[in-house]
MDTraj code that builds the backbone (N, CA, C; nanometers):
import mdtraj as md
import numpy as np

residues = "MET ILE ASP SER ARG PRO LYS VAL LEU ILE ALA ASP ASP ASP PRO GLU ILE LEU SER LEU LEU ILE ASP VAL LEU GLU PRO ASP GLY TYR ARG LEU PHE VAL ALA ARG ASP ALA GLN GLU ALA VAL GLN LEU ALA ILE ALA HIS GLU PRO ASP LEU TYR LEU LEU ASP VAL VAL MET PRO GLU GLY GLY GLY TYR GLU ILE CYS ASP ARG LEU ARG GLU HIS ALA PRO ASP ARG PRO LEU ARG VAL ILE PHE ILE THR GLY LEU ASP GLU THR PHE GLU ILE LYS LYS GLY PHE ALA ALA GLY ALA VAL ASP TYR ILE THR LYS PRO PHE SER PRO SER GLN LEU ARG THR ARG VAL ARG THR TRP LEU LEU ARG LEU GLY LYS GLU GLY GLU THR GLY ALA SER GLY GLN PHE THR PRO PRO ALA ALA GLY THR ALA GLU ALA PRO THR PRO".split()
xyz = np.array([
    [5.1127, 1.0659, -0.4278],
    [5.1168, 0.9327, -0.4443],
    [5.0085, 0.8937, -0.5411],
    [5.0488, 0.8203, -0.6664],
    [4.9491, 0.7553, -0.7264],
    [4.8827, 0.6448, -0.6797],
    [4.7755, 0.6712, -0.6756],
    [4.6671, 0.5635, -0.6514],
    [4.6615, 0.4310, -0.7304],
    [4.7025, 0.3118, -0.7244],
    [4.7240, 0.2110, -0.8273],
    [4.6223, 0.0840, -0.8117],
    [4.5245, 0.1430, -0.7267],
    [4.4375, 0.0174, -0.6579],
    [4.3448, 0.0075, -0.8196],
    [4.2622, -0.0833, -0.8602],
    [4.2527, -0.1314, -0.9867],
    [4.0917, -0.0595, -0.9634],
    [4.0555, -0.0366, -1.0962],
    [3.9303, 0.0627, -1.0784],
    [3.8578, -0.0385, -1.1709],
    [3.7244, -0.0105, -1.0944],
    [3.5741, -0.0857, -1.1464],
    [3.4334, 0.0207, -1.1374],
    [3.4403, 0.0300, -1.2656],
    [3.2594, 0.1047, -1.3251],
    [3.1766, -0.0176, -1.2943],
    [3.0693, 0.0681, -1.1965],
    [2.9536, -0.0200, -1.1991],
    [2.8341, 0.0408, -1.2594],
    [2.7901, 0.0018, -1.3344],
    [2.6511, 0.0766, -1.3808],
    [2.5211, 0.0219, -1.3820],
    [2.4423, 0.0340, -1.3105],
    [2.3112, -0.0202, -1.2992],
    [2.2080, 0.0899, -1.2202],
    [2.1003, 0.0574, -1.3095],
    [1.9857, 0.1698, -1.2676],
    [1.8832, 0.1150, -1.1340],
    [1.8981, 0.0006, -1.0881],
    [1.8444, -0.0673, -0.9387],
    [1.9278, -0.0230, -0.8186],
    [1.9033, 0.0579, -0.7401],
    [1.9294, 0.0863, -0.6203],
    [2.0150, -0.0234, -0.5267],
    [1.9020, -0.1549, -0.5251],
    [1.9281, -0.2673, -0.4475],
    [2.0600, -0.3129, -0.4815],
    [2.0748, -0.3686, -0.6401],
    [2.1828, -0.3989, -0.7005],
    [2.3126, -0.3387, -0.6465],
    [2.2901, -0.1840, -0.7100],
    [2.4278, -0.1083, -0.6625],
    [2.4874, -0.1277, -0.5431],
    [2.4323, -0.1033, -0.4417],
    [2.4518, -0.1441, -0.2901],
    [2.4861, -0.2807, -0.2538],
    [2.4409, -0.3766, -0.3290],
    [2.5029, -0.5044, -0.3299],
    [2.6313, -0.4937, -0.3744],
    [2.6718, -0.4455, -0.4920],
    [2.7717, -0.4763, -0.5712],
    [2.8940, -0.3836, -0.5142],
    [2.8329, -0.2671, -0.4455],
    [2.9671, -0.1794, -0.3425],
    [2.9630, -0.2610, -0.2267],
    [2.8821, -0.3323, -0.1712],
    [2.9106, -0.3736, -0.0366],
    [2.9982, -0.4909, -0.0536],
    [2.9532, -0.5881, -0.1901],
    [3.0829, -0.6935, -0.2471],
    [3.2068, -0.6584, -0.2472],
    [3.2555, -0.5823, -0.3179],
    [3.3671, -0.5469, -0.3975],
    [3.4311, -0.4333, -0.2834],
    [3.3715, -0.3530, -0.2611],
    [3.4449, -0.2190, -0.1928],
    [3.5530, -0.2982, -0.0583],
    [3.5178, -0.4098, -0.0090],
    [3.6172, -0.4671, 0.0555],
    [3.7222, -0.5023, 0.0246],
    [3.7409, -0.5294, -0.0755],
    [3.8474, -0.5745, -0.1449],
    [3.9618, -0.4835, -0.2221],
    [3.9106, -0.3520, -0.1644],
    [3.9806, -0.2179, -0.1749],
    [4.0026, -0.1632, -0.3256],
    [3.8967, -0.2131, -0.4195],
    [3.8899, -0.1479, -0.5481],
    [3.8255, -0.0148, -0.5605],
    [3.9070, 0.0924, -0.6492],
    [3.8242, 0.2066, -0.6734],
    [3.7193, 0.2117, -0.7574],
    [3.5927, 0.2430, -0.6813],
    [3.4451, 0.1921, -0.7144],
    [3.3875, 0.3442, -0.7817],
    [3.3671, 0.3608, -0.9144],
    [3.2918, 0.4752, -0.9757],
    [3.1655, 0.3946, -1.0082],
    [3.0624, 0.4229, -0.9479],
    [2.8991, 0.4013, -0.9588],
    [2.8228, 0.4979, -1.0594],
    [2.7682, 0.4408, -1.1282],
    [2.6763, 0.5086, -1.2670],
    [2.5309, 0.4967, -1.2302],
    [2.4450, 0.5337, -1.2573],
    [2.2892, 0.4857, -1.2344],
    [2.2214, 0.4793, -1.3532],
    [2.3207, 0.5375, -1.4575],
    [2.2202, 0.5271, -1.6039],
    [2.3794, 0.5478, -1.7145],
    [2.3301, 0.5380, -1.8030],
    [2.4631, 0.5011, -1.9715],
    [2.5140, 0.6254, -1.9561],
    [2.4565, 0.7567, -1.9210],
    [2.5312, 0.8651, -1.9826],
    [2.6504, 0.8792, -1.8408],
    [2.5748, 0.8632, -1.7192],
    [2.6842, 0.9181, -1.6131],
    [2.7802, 0.7914, -1.6133],
    [2.7680, 0.6303, -1.6858],
    [2.8546, 0.5344, -1.7007],
    [2.9844, 0.6064, -1.8133],
    [2.9210, 0.6538, -1.9196],
    [3.0172, 0.6819, -2.0139],
    [3.1212, 0.8336, -1.9736],
    [3.0241, 0.9032, -1.8842],
    [3.1387, 0.9817, -1.8677],
    [3.2227, 0.9626, -1.7346],
    [3.2184, 0.8922, -1.6684],
    [3.2884, 0.8653, -1.5494],
    [3.4289, 0.7350, -1.6310],
    [3.3866, 0.6860, -1.7084],
    [3.4554, 0.6121, -1.7988],
    [3.5703, 0.6638, -1.8902],
    [3.5328, 0.8142, -1.9339],
    [3.6056, 0.8501, -2.0031],
    [3.7174, 0.9223, -1.8937],
    [3.6689, 0.9748, -1.8161],
    [3.7616, 1.0585, -1.7107],
    [3.8244, 0.9392, -1.6051],
    [3.7804, 0.8322, -1.6152],
    [3.8782, 0.7564, -1.5016],
    [3.9003, 0.5827, -1.5812],
    [3.9334, 0.5957, -1.6709],
    [3.9467, 0.4765, -1.7579],
    [3.9845, 0.3462, -1.6781],
    [3.8487, 0.2926, -1.6288],
    [3.8570, 0.1692, -1.5346],
    [3.9180, 0.0530, -1.5966],
    [3.9731, -0.0255, -1.5730],
    [4.0458, -0.1512, -1.5611],
    [3.9114, -0.2728, -1.6168],
    [3.8424, -0.2357, -1.5234],
    [3.6977, -0.3133, -1.5473],
    [3.5532, -0.2605, -1.5481],
    [3.4497, -0.3112, -1.6306],
    [3.3326, -0.2653, -1.6055],
    [3.2429, -0.3822, -1.5451],
    [3.1323, -0.3207, -1.4930],
    [3.0366, -0.4300, -1.4444],
    [2.9121, -0.3579, -1.4993],
    [2.8196, -0.4073, -1.6124],
    [2.7257, -0.2883, -1.6635],
    [2.6368, -0.4053, -1.6656],
    [2.5135, -0.3450, -1.6224],
    [2.3598, -0.4207, -1.6263],
    [2.3029, -0.3988, -1.7637],
    [2.2633, -0.4824, -1.8260],
    [2.2492, -0.4738, -1.9974],
    [2.0983, -0.4122, -2.0207],
    [2.0401, -0.3650, -1.9130],
    [1.9148, -0.2941, -1.9392],
    [1.8843, -0.1979, -1.8437],
    [1.8750, -0.0742, -1.8895],
    [1.8828, 0.0278, -1.8076],
    [1.7924, 0.1663, -1.9032],
    [1.7269, 0.2639, -1.8673],
    [1.6431, 0.3006, -1.9212],
    [1.7189, 0.4210, -1.9691],
    [1.7226, 0.4646, -2.0911],
    [1.8013, 0.5413, -2.1753],
    [1.9213, 0.5022, -2.2101],
    [1.9424, 0.3628, -2.2332],
    [2.0593, 0.3053, -2.2727],
    [2.1506, 0.2216, -2.1606],
    [2.1639, 0.0759, -2.2059],
    [2.1893, -0.0207, -2.1144],
    [2.3429, -0.0471, -2.1535],
    [2.4163, -0.1494, -2.0873],
    [2.5336, -0.2100, -2.1512],
    [2.5552, -0.2134, -2.2648],
    [2.5249, -0.2210, -2.3532],
    [2.5663, -0.2687, -2.4942],
    [2.5466, -0.1091, -2.5361],
    [2.4942, -0.0361, -2.5430],
    [2.5065, 0.1350, -2.5758],
    [2.6339, 0.2042, -2.5361],
    [2.6758, 0.1337, -2.3566],
    [2.8153, 0.1816, -2.3072],
    [2.8759, 0.1771, -2.3798],
    [2.9086, 0.0108, -2.4035],
    [3.0228, -0.0044, -2.4670],
    [3.0434, 0.0266, -2.6153],
    [2.9372, 0.0481, -2.7334],
    [2.9490, 0.1081, -2.8099],
    [3.0138, 0.2599, -2.8172],
    [2.9242, 0.3308, -2.7610],
    [2.9538, 0.4778, -2.7111],
    [3.1055, 0.4894, -2.6695],
    [3.2049, 0.3979, -2.5832],
    [3.3225, 0.4290, -2.5391],
    [3.3967, 0.3577, -2.6730],
    [3.3474, 0.2725, -2.7318],
    [3.4374, 0.2141, -2.8485],
    [3.4362, 0.3731, -2.9240],
    [3.3702, 0.3835, -2.9557],
    [3.3410, 0.5341, -3.0667],
    [3.4509, 0.5994, -3.0042],
    [3.4545, 0.6683, -2.8550],
    [3.5307, 0.7843, -2.8203],
    [3.6926, 0.7169, -2.8577],
    [3.7119, 0.5881, -2.7836],
    [3.8556, 0.5234, -2.7781],
    [3.8286, 0.4229, -2.8402],
    [3.8763, 0.3883, -2.9345],
    [3.8498, 0.2991, -3.0360],
    [3.9508, 0.1687, -3.0184],
    [4.0958, 0.2435, -2.9673],
    [4.2174, 0.1711, -2.9321],
    [4.2125, 0.0909, -2.8065],
    [4.1501, 0.1281, -2.7410],
    [4.1029, 0.1117, -2.5406],
    [4.0477, -0.0177, -2.5584],
    [4.1056, -0.1328, -2.5065],
    [3.9987, -0.2585, -2.4802],
    [3.9229, -0.2396, -2.3585],
    [3.7729, -0.2907, -2.3709],
    [3.7031, -0.2909, -2.2757],
    [3.6926, -0.4176, -2.2316],
    [3.6672, -0.4028, -2.0805],
    [3.6631, -0.5866, -2.0374],
    [3.5642, -0.5635, -1.9405],
    [3.4444, -0.6314, -2.0078],
    [3.3155, -0.6103, -1.9623],
    [3.2560, -0.7168, -1.8972],
    [3.1940, -0.7052, -1.7575],
    [3.1048, -0.8065, -1.7475],
    [3.0013, -0.8077, -1.6842],
    [2.8940, -0.8190, -1.7979],
    [2.7343, -0.7681, -1.7743],
    [2.7034, -0.8575, -1.6902],
    [2.6038, -0.7542, -1.5725],
    [2.5347, -0.8313, -1.5311],
    [2.4027, -0.8292, -1.5412],
    [2.2855, -0.9122, -1.5575],
    [2.1917, -0.8989, -1.6040],
    [2.0753, -0.9745, -1.5707],
    [1.9657, -0.9463, -1.5804],
    [1.8755, -1.0392, -1.5369],
    [1.8085, -1.1596, -1.6761],
    [1.8488, -1.1091, -1.8039],
    [1.8647, -1.1651, -1.9215],
    [1.9586, -1.3051, -1.9355],
    [1.8809, -1.4002, -1.9101],
    [1.9398, -1.5458, -1.8909],
    [1.8989, -1.6622, -1.9611],
    [1.8492, -1.6209, -2.1046],
    [1.8357, -1.7063, -2.2172],
    [1.9785, -1.7344, -2.2824],
    [1.9641, -1.7982, -2.3482],
    [2.1250, -1.8908, -2.3996],
    [2.1221, -1.7312, -2.5261],
    [2.0281, -1.7245, -2.5710],
    [2.0917, -1.6117, -2.7045],
    [2.1114, -1.5007, -2.6547],
    [2.0775, -1.4516, -2.5329],
    [2.1267, -1.3162, -2.4651],
    [2.2460, -1.3199, -2.4328],
    [2.2905, -1.4454, -2.3374],
    [2.4018, -1.4763, -2.3239],
    [2.5248, -1.4843, -2.4595],
    [2.4997, -1.5387, -2.5649],
    [2.5715, -1.5372, -2.6932],
    [2.5745, -1.3664, -2.7100],
    [2.4474, -1.3346, -2.7352],
    [2.4404, -1.1643, -2.7477],
    [2.5627, -1.0710, -2.6993],
    [2.5697, -1.1074, -2.5729],
    [2.6450, -1.0576, -2.4428],
    [2.7986, -1.0522, -2.5114],
    [2.8581, -1.1951, -2.5020],
    [2.9808, -1.2475, -2.5410],
    [3.0403, -1.1587, -2.6961],
    [2.8950, -1.1669, -2.7948],
    [2.9446, -1.1095, -2.9097],
    [2.9479, -0.9574, -2.9190],
    [2.8877, -0.8705, -2.7953],
    [2.9256, -0.7697, -2.7836],
    [3.0233, -0.7123, -2.7149],
    [3.1244, -0.8222, -2.7088],
    [3.2719, -0.8385, -2.6301],
    [3.2605, -0.8436, -2.4877],
    [3.1718, -0.8729, -2.4070],
    [3.1878, -0.9153, -2.2972],
    [3.2971, -1.0023, -2.2615],
    [3.3521, -1.0114, -2.1595],
    [3.4619, -1.0987, -2.0774],
    [3.4127, -1.2146, -2.0134],
    [3.2508, -1.1791, -1.9721],
    [3.1923, -1.2372, -1.8933],
    [3.0685, -1.1912, -1.8574],
    [2.9531, -1.2955, -1.8307],
    [2.8443, -1.2863, -1.8187],
    [2.7663, -1.3050, -1.6946],
    [2.7158, -1.2537, -1.5828],
    [2.6702, -1.3194, -1.4909],
    [2.5132, -1.2585, -1.4767],
    [2.4346, -1.3859, -1.4384],
    [2.2832, -1.3412, -1.4489],
    [2.2331, -1.2947, -1.2923],
    [2.1693, -1.2205, -1.2839],
    [2.0871, -1.1975, -1.1438],
    [1.9799, -1.2846, -1.1355],
    [1.9603, -1.3556, -1.0287],
    [2.0095, -1.3241, -0.8697],
    [2.1318, -1.3641, -0.9194],
    [2.2588, -1.3093, -0.8396],
    [2.3969, -1.3650, -0.8149],
    [2.4531, -1.3671, -0.7170],
    [2.5413, -1.4822, -0.7538],
    [2.6215, -1.5305, -0.5522],
    [2.7235, -1.4073, -0.5392],
    [2.6693, -1.3163, -0.4454],
    [2.8018, -1.2364, -0.4070],
    [2.9461, -1.3087, -0.4178],
    [2.9832, -1.4085, -0.3706],
    [3.1425, -1.4738, -0.3720],
    [3.1508, -1.5141, -0.4808],
    [3.0062, -1.5191, -0.6289],
    [3.0504, -1.6012, -0.7198],
    [3.0962, -1.4495, -0.8117],
    [3.0391, -1.3066, -0.7764],
    [3.1036, -1.2167, -0.8527],
    [3.2084, -1.2171, -0.8083],
    [3.2439, -1.1380, -0.6630],
    [3.3975, -1.1439, -0.6035],
    [3.4715, -1.2437, -0.7012],
    [3.4896, -1.3084, -0.6792],
    [3.5845, -1.4675, -0.7695],
    [3.5842, -1.4170, -0.8950],
    [3.4771, -1.3351, -0.9596],
    [3.4837, -1.3424, -1.1244],
    [3.5803, -1.1964, -1.1132],
    [3.5372, -1.1069, -1.0610],
    [3.6076, -0.9628, -1.0470],
    [3.7827, -0.9921, -1.0254],
    [3.8093, -1.0762, -0.9136],
    [3.9440, -1.0813, -0.8960],
    [3.9774, -1.2017, -0.9816],
    [3.9377, -1.2123, -1.0537],
    [4.0057, -1.3548, -1.1499],
    [4.0171, -1.2338, -1.2775],
    [3.9576, -1.1829, -1.3246],
    [3.9966, -1.0771, -1.4346],
    [4.0852, -0.9694, -1.4201],
    [4.0602, -0.9181, -1.3036],
    [4.1663, -0.8403, -1.2623],
    [4.3100, -0.8940, -1.2087],
    [4.2859, -1.0549, -1.1573],
    [4.4557, -1.1038, -1.1937],
    [4.5062, -1.0840, -1.3369],
    [4.3961, -1.1582, -1.4257],
    [4.4651, -1.1578, -1.5501],
    [4.5035, -1.0647, -1.6331],
    [4.4805, -0.9147, -1.5804],
    [4.5057, -0.7900, -1.6264],
    [4.6268, -0.7446, -1.5567],
    [4.6711, -0.8432, -1.4318],
    [4.7897, -0.7836, -1.3383],
    [4.7349, -0.6775, -1.2873],
    [4.5994, -0.6548, -1.2633],
    [4.5764, -0.5224, -1.1541],
    [4.5271, -0.5759, -1.0343],
    [4.5493, -0.6815, -0.9820],
    [4.4981, -0.7153, -0.8801],
    [4.6198, -0.7601, -0.7730],
    [4.5705, -0.7908, -0.6498],
    [4.6716, -0.8412, -0.5130],
    [4.7430, -0.9599, -0.5792],
    [4.8324, -0.9581, -0.4918],
    [4.8872, -1.1132, -0.4934],
    [4.8780, -1.1705, -0.4228],
    [4.9293, -1.3360, -0.4702],
    [4.8944, -1.4548, -0.4004],
    [4.9881, -1.4932, -0.3666],
    [4.9956, -1.5746, -0.2295],
    [5.1371, -1.5554, -0.1363],
    [5.1647, -1.7064, -0.1664],
    [5.2624, -1.7250, -0.0850],
    [5.3187, -1.9055, -0.1188],
    [5.2631, -1.9837, -0.0757],
    [5.1238, -1.9522, 0.0093],
    [5.0475, -2.0563, 0.0504],
    [4.9192, -2.0228, -0.0229],
    [4.9034, -2.0031, -0.1264],
    [4.7967, -1.9834, -0.2477],
    [4.6918, -1.9065, -0.2251],
    [4.7341, -1.8496, -0.0375],
    [4.6074, -1.7506, 0.0338],
    [4.6316, -1.6008, -0.0728],
    [4.4928, -1.5725, -0.1613],
    [4.4867, -1.3923, -0.1898],
    [4.4650, -1.3416, -0.1206],
    [4.5573, -1.2416, -0.1007],
    [4.5872, -1.1026, -0.0794],
    [4.5226, -0.9828, -0.1676],
    [4.4337, -0.9470, -0.1227],
    [4.3713, -0.8011, -0.1734],
    [4.4820, -0.6951, -0.1150],
    [4.4331, -0.5803, -0.2180],
    [4.5089, -0.4679, -0.1740],
    [4.4278, -0.3957, -0.0689],
    [4.4877, -0.2836, 0.0000],
    [4.4461, -0.2142, 0.0747],
    [4.3191, -0.1634, 0.0700],
    [4.2135, -0.1805, 0.1954],
    [4.0781, -0.1407, 0.1674],
    [4.0234, 0.0013, 0.1492],
    [3.9840, 0.0090, 0.0676],
    [3.9465, 0.1400, 0.0195],
    [3.7778, 0.1737, 0.0522],
    [3.7606, 0.3151, -0.0317],
    [3.5926, 0.3778, -0.0601],
    [3.5556, 0.3741, -0.1999],
    [3.4107, 0.3424, -0.1936],
    [3.3776, 0.4143, -0.3454],
    [3.3965, 0.5087, -0.3561],
    [3.3965, 0.5667, -0.4840],
    [3.4046, 0.7123, -0.5305],
    [3.2985, 0.7973, -0.5322],
    [3.1996, 0.7144, -0.5434],
    [3.0765, 0.7941, -0.5562],
    [2.9810, 0.7593, -0.4598],
    [2.9179, 0.7761, -0.3839],
    [2.7847, 0.7911, -0.2823],
    [2.7064, 0.6635, -0.3038],
    [2.7079, 0.5701, -0.1782],
    [2.6064, 0.5160, -0.2315],
    [2.4777, 0.5049, -0.2313],
    [2.4169, 0.4104, -0.2947],
    [2.2459, 0.4619, -0.3345],
    [2.1872, 0.4686, -0.2381],
])
top = md.Topology()
chain = top.add_chain()
for i, resn in enumerate(residues, 1):
    res = top.add_residue(resn, chain, resSeq=i)
    for name in ("N", "CA", "C"):
        top.add_atom(name, md.element.get_by_symbol(name[0]), res)
traj = md.Trajectory(xyz[None], top)
């Protein structure tokens, strides 16, 4: 049986942020791929072709921008749908994130409900999310587990 759940790659070097992201997104049933550095993120992305990326901008040995550059080199025709999650909240940094190709930019600290809503919204736009019933109430896909152990 093919697993059709939306695939989300999370890359952050902070174990607490990784844990929070997993705790917020895992109940919605996404297939989560967790990377603690840029190299691991690129390897997971190539192997699993995620629908959406949540990338920290600043990580040792390459951050979110470098991950995007490496993935574009590897598969230039494959669209990257990236939400940067970072502590860099100055206007010029936000503009730089969108110029780098982000579909969204969330600054730390962030609201878990805001993160969940933005992830759902982008996956809905891609046709990769659960359905909204006649009542307008969102129905997430079946619950699942993270593909990598939690930090």
